[in-house]
N, C-alpha and C positions, 0 to 999 in steps of 0.2 A: 844349349846355345847352338845356333845355326852357323854354317860356314858362310858368313856374310859380313861385310864391313859397311856400317851405316855412313861413316864419314872417315876421312883421313885428315888428321890435324897435326901439322908439323910445327915444332917450336923453332923459331928463327931468331937470330941475333939482331937483325936490322929489318924490321917489317917493311919499311919503305923500299929498301934495296930488293927484298924478295918480291914485292909487288911489281917493281920495274922489270925485274928479270922475267917474270912469267907473263906480264901484260905486254910490255914493249918488245921483249925479246922473243917470246914464244906465242904471242897472240891470244892469251887467255883473257876471258871477260869476267870482270868482278860482278858477283851477284849481290853480296852484302859486305859493306866495309863498316865495321863497328869501332874503328880506331885502335882497339887492343887486339883485334882479330879481323881477318878478311876471309871471305868464302868466294869461290869461283863458280861460274856456270858449269854444271856437271855434264851437259850434253848426253844425259842418259846413264852415266856411270856413277860411281861413288862420289859423294860431295868431298871436295878437297879444300882445306883452309889452312891458314897460317895464324899462329899466335905467338906473341913474344916468348922467347925460350924460357926466361926466368919465371914469368907468370904461369906458363903451361906446366913447368916442372913443379912449381908450388901447388898448382891445382891437383896434380896427381900424386903429390907426396914424395918427390924424389929430388935429387940434386941436379941443377942445370949443367954442372960440369960433366964433361965426357970427352973422350978422344978415341981415335982409331975407328975401325969398322964396327958399326952398330949392329950389323946382322940384318938390316932392313934394306931391301932393294925394291924400288917402284918399277913395275914392268909396264911397257907400252907396246902393244902388238899391232902392227899395221899390215896392210894387204899386199905390199910389194916392196922390193929392195930399194927402189928409187925413193920411196917415202922415208925409209930409214935414213938414207943419205941426206935428204932435205932437212929432216928434223935435227940430225946431228949438226949440220951446218948452221941452222938457226940458233941452236943452243951455244955453239962455239962463238958465233958472232955476238951473242948476248952476254958472253963472259963466263960460260960454263968451263969447267976443267975437264978436258977430254981424258977419259980413263982407258978406253979401248976403242980404237978407230973401227968404223963399220967394215965388216968383212965376213967371210964364211965362219960359221961357228962349229964347235966340236960336235954339236947335236944335229948338224945337217941343215941348219937354217942360215940366216943372215942377220947380223945385228952389230950393235956397238953400245957403248955406255959413256955417260958423263956425270959429273957431280955439279949440282947447282951451287950458288954462292955460299950456302950454309952447309955444304958437304953432303946433301941428300943425293943418293945415287939413283939415276934413271937408267934402266936397261931397255933399249929399243930392239925389237926383233920382228922378223918375218919368217914364216915357214910355210912351204907349199903342202906339207904333210898335215893330215888331220882335217876333219870337217867341222869341228866345233871350237875353232880358235876363239879366244876371248878378245876379239878385235876392239881396239879403242876408236878406230876410224876406218 
């Protein structure tokens, strides 16, 4: 198995709310909306989609119940500190829960984090170090 993710599919409690948060709030564009699931334009990255939490849990053979930190963090790396601030502000305006305000990080970069309405954690970051950053934009 290669170190590659073909798509990221997140189980959400309210598909319409999730779609509004990402489209209206963060400007994502829908590629395919199948009613029970939705996929967004990837802009060259991994395909991201949402599926009803109950249905997705059933599909993979687990319980839809869960609480606390899942151990999953979605990371979004940008090319400057100002863009981190812009995205954090967009997410907050769209209804995200701010977890860590943007600022200097322990590893020498700049970043912050928020949780979407379903509790999925996004970590935004910028670092001037390194030539092969996995830039999202």
